[in-house]
C-alpha positions in Angstrom: 0.2 0.1 -0.3 2.6 2.7 0.7 4.7 1.4 -2.1 1.8 3.0 -4.5 0.9 5.9 -2.0 4.1 7.6 -0.7 6.6 8.9 -2.6 10.2 7.6 -1.3 11.6 10.5 0.9 8.6 10.3 3.0 9.2 6.7 3.9 13.1 6.2 3.6 12.9 4.5 0.6 15.0 2.8 -0.7 15.9 0.0 1.7 15.0 -3.7 1.9 11.3 -4.2 2.4 8.6 -6.6 4.5 8.4 -7.1 8.2 8.2 -10.6 8.9 10.7 -13.4 8.8 11.5 -17.0 10.1 14.8 -18.8 9.4 18.2 -20.1 11.2 20.5 -18.3 13.3 23.8 -18.3 11.3 25.7 -16.2 14.1 24.7 -15.0 17.7 26.3 -13.1 20.7 23.3 -13.6 22.7 23.1 -16.3 25.7 19.5 -17.1 24.8 20.0 -17.2 20.8 22.2 -19.3 19.7 23.4 -20.6 16.3 21.8 -23.1 14.7 18.4 -22.6 16.4 15.3 -22.1 14.1 13.4 -19.1 15.1 10.8 -16.3 13.7 10.4 -12.6 14.2 9.8 -9.3 12.6 11.7 -6.2 11.0 9.4 -3.2 12.2 9.1 0.2 10.4 10.9 2.4 12.7 13.8 0.0 12.7 13.5 -0.8 8.9 13.7 3.2 8.3 16.9 3.7 10.3 18.9 0.8 9.3 17.8 -0.1 5.7 17.1 -3.7 6.9 13.9 -5.9 5.6 12.9 -9.2 5.5 13.1 -9.7 2.1 16.7 -11.2 1.8 18.4 -13.7 2.5 20.0 -13.0 5.4 18.6 -10.2 8.4 21.4 -8.9 11.0 18.5 -7.8 13.9 18.8 -7.9 17.9 18.0 -10.9 19.9 15.5 -9.6 21.4 13.1 -9.4 17.6 12.8 -13.3 17.4 11.7 -16.1 19.5 12.4 -20.0 18.7 10.0 -21.3 16.3 7.2 -23.9 17.7 8.3 -26.6 16.3 5.0 -28.0 15.3 4.8 -25.7 12.5 6.5 -24.9 9.3 8.8 -21.6 8.7 6.3 -20.9 6.1 3.7 -21.3 8.5 5.8 -19.2 10.7 7.3 -16.4 8.7 3.5 -15.0 7.9 2.9 -14.8 11.9 5.2 -12.4 14.2 3.5 -8.9 13.0 0.0 -9.7 13.1 0.3 -11.8 16.0 2.3 -8.9 18.2 -0.1 -6.7 16.9 -2.9 -8.8 18.3 -1.1 -9.3 21.6 -0.2 -5.5 22.1 -3.9 -4.3 21.2 -5.6 -6.8 23.5 -3.1 -6.5 26.6 -1.2 -3.8 26.1 -4.2 -1.3 25.3 -7.8 -3.0 25.7 -6.3 -4.8 28.8 -9.2 -7.4 28.2 -9.2 -10.1 30.8 -11.4 -13.2 30.8 -14.9 -13.0 30.0 -15.0 -10.1 28.9 -16.1 -9.4 25.0 -13.9 -8.2 21.6 -15.9 -7.2 18.7 -13.4 -7.2 15.3 -14.0 -5.7 12.2 -12.3 -7.8 9.5 -12.2 -11.2 11.2 -10.6 -12.9 7.5 -7.8 -10.2 7.5 -4.5 -11.4 9.2 -4.5 -9.1 12.3 -8.6 -10.2 12.5 -7.7 -13.8 12.7 -5.0 -13.4 15.1 -7.3 -11.3 17.8 -9.8 -13.5 17.1 -7.2 -16.9 18.7 -5.5 -14.7 21.4 -8.7 -13.7 22.9 -10.6 -17.1 22.8 -7.4 -18.1 24.6 -7.7 -15.7 27.2 -11.5 -16.5 27.7 -13.2 -13.8 25.9 -16.4 -13.4 23.6 -16.0 -12.8 20.3 -17.6 -11.4 17.8 -16.3 -10.7 14.1 -17.1 -9.9 11.0 -16.3 -10.6 7.5 -18.3 -11.6 4.3 -19.8 -14.4 3.8 -17.5 -17.0 2.2 -15.4 -16.6 5.3 -17.8 -17.3 7.5 -16.5 -21.1 8.1 -13.0 -19.7 8.9 -13.4 -17.4 11.2 -15.8 -19.4 13.0 -13.3 -22.4 13.1 -10.9 -20.4 15.2 -13.5 -19.6 17.5 -15.6 -16.4 17.0 -18.8 -16.7 18.9 -21.2 -13.9 16.8 -20.8 -13.5 13.0 -21.7 -10.8 11.1 -21.9 -10.8 7.2 -21.0 -7.2 6.3 -21.7 -7.6 2.6 -25.1 -8.1 3.7 -25.7 -4.9 6.3 -23.1 -2.9 7.8 -21.6 -3.9 11.0 -22.4 -1.2 12.7 -26.1 -1.3 11.7 -26.4 -4.9 12.4 -24.9 -4.0 16.2 -27.2 -0.3 16.6 -30.2 -2.7 16.2 -29.0 -5.3 18.5 -26.4 -4.0 20.4 -24.7 -6.8 22.5 -25.4 -7.0 26.6 -22.8 -6.3 27.9 -21.8 -3.7 25.6 -18.2 -4.8 24.1 -15.3 -3.7 26.4 -13.1 -3.5 22.9 -13.4 -2.8 19.4 -10.6 -3.9 17.2 -10.5 -2.4 13.7 -8.4 -4.9 12.2 -9.6 -3.7 8.1 -8.6 0.4 8.5 -11.2 1.7 7.5 -11.7 5.4 6.3 -15.6 5.2 7.1 -15.8 5.8 10.6 -19.4 5.0 11.2 -18.7 2.3 13.1 -16.6 4.8 15.1 -19.2 7.6 15.4 -22.3 4.7 16.2 -20.0 3.0 19.0 -21.7 4.5 21.9 -24.7 1.6 21.0 -22.0 -1.2 21.9 -19.2 -0.1 23.1 -19.0 -0.1 26.7 -18.7 3.5 28.3 -15.2 2.5 29.9 -14.2 0.4 26.7 -11.5 1.3 24.0 -11.7 1.7 19.9 -8.3 0.4 18.6 -7.5 0.8 14.7 -4.8 -0.6 13.0 -5.1 3.0 11.2 -6.6 4.0 8.1 -5.8 2.4 4.7 -6.1 4.9 1.8 -6.3 3.1 -2.0 -4.7 6.5 -3.2 -4.1 10.3 -3.2 -7.9 10.4 -4.2 -8.7 9.5 -0.6 -7.1 12.6 0.9 -10.4 14.5 1.8 -11.4 11.2 3.4 -8.2 11.2 5.7 -8.4 14.5 7.0 -12.4 13.5 8.0 -10.6 10.4 9.8 -8.4 12.6 11.4 -11.1 15.1 12.7 -13.3 12.5 14.0 -10.8 9.9 15.6 -8.5 12.3 16.7 -9.3 15.9 17.0 -13.1 16.4 17.7 -14.1 17.0 21.0 -17.4 15.5 23.0 -18.6 18.7 23.4 -18.6 19.9 19.3 -20.5 16.1 18.9 -17.2 14.1 19.4 -17.8 10.5 20.4 -17.7 9.6 24.2 -15.4 6.8 24.0 -11.7 6.2 24.1 -10.0 5.7 20.4 -6.4 4.6 19.5 -4.0 3.9 17.0 -1.6 0.3 17.3 2.2 1.4 17.0 3.5 -2.1 17.4 6.8 -3.1 19.0 9.3 -5.5 19.0 8.8 -7.6 22.3 10.7 -11.1 22.4 8.2 -12.0 25.6 5.3 -11.4 23.5 6.8 -13.6 20.2 7.0 -16.3 23.1 3.5 -16.0 24.8 2.7 -16.6 21.1 5.4 -19.4 21.0 3.1 -20.9 23.6 -0.4 -21.1 22.6 1.0 -22.0 18.7 3.1 -25.2 21.2 0.1 -25.9 22.4 -2.5 -25.7 19.6 -4.4 -22.4 20.5 -3.2 -20.6 18.1 -3.1 -21.7 14.2 -2.5 -19.5 11.3 -3.5 -18.9 8.0 -1.1 -19.0 4.8 -3.1 -17.3 1.8 -0.6 -18.4 -0.7 3.4 -19.1 -1.3 5.7 -17.1 -4.0 9.4 -18.4 -4.8 11.6 -15.4 -4.6 11.6 -15.1 -7.9 8.0 -13.8 -7.8 8.3 -11.3 -5.7 6.2 -8.7 -8.2 3.7 -11.1 -8.6 3.2 -11.2 -4.6 2.5 -7.8 -3.9 -0.1 -7.8 -7.0 -1.8 -9.9 -5.0 -1.6 -8.3 -1.7 -2.8 -5.4 -3.5 -6.0 -6.9 -5.1 -6.8 -6.7 -0.4 -8.2 -10.1 -0.9 -5.7 -12.2 0.5 -7.1 -14.7 3.1 -4.3 -14.6 5.8 -0.5 -14.2 5.2 0.9 -13.7 1.6 4.4 -15.7 2.4 7.4 -15.7 0.1 10.4 -18.5 0.1 13.4 -17.3 0.0 15.0 -20.6 0.2 12.9 -22.7 -2.1 13.9 -25.8 -0.9 12.2 -24.8 3.1 9.0 -26.5 3.8 
């Protein structure tokens, strides 16, 4: 998305792109992560812009705290798509929303990579989950633990929830789609608890033509005070950070069979442009993975 939207000067390009990776440690000075270990991890945007490094390469050089040991019940190909979305889900649910067992979560975009991760982390915690997706993804979203499913292609989610609000109201809402349309937020007093929080992965414009919508987004989400009709709820945009302990928590869930991940498609290293073309359709179910080494499972 950023490749097609922002000029190089604004995002520090050229640099190696992509964030998630899985591989084998070939050199280490860390006492915990040793040579020969199978690991997975992520290089997030601030580090990427500072160092010029990204995951789409044969070798990456990162602090040991950026990685965790790969659970042996998943392949490197599966692991390569997990870190960023898993870190996002963990930090949204535990650090921002501070969810507790038996509380309720609404996920807008249950079939997105972040949505799939959030559903499973919330269910492992013991929360009730309501999620949206298109009808064709209903079975997938429910198979990972969703309690209540809403087909957004039939009726907008905010209209469904306004007509039949949950009782009690949601403790947290995660917009895993990054909708520029803010109806879910502006009507959230009907279905989000007064002390609840609305968390977004951030607006995802499709092009420069969406600039007016971005301005409205900033007004409604950041700037509009309640005395001018602003929403009387908390709104946050998640800013994910590398964290080894959080990755280890996800690795434990994976080892226990409580976190599964969906790989949408796998491309060879020579087919990177095709992989990005597929990503730009915004129709991927789960993660798109690129195999740098064609011999890896």
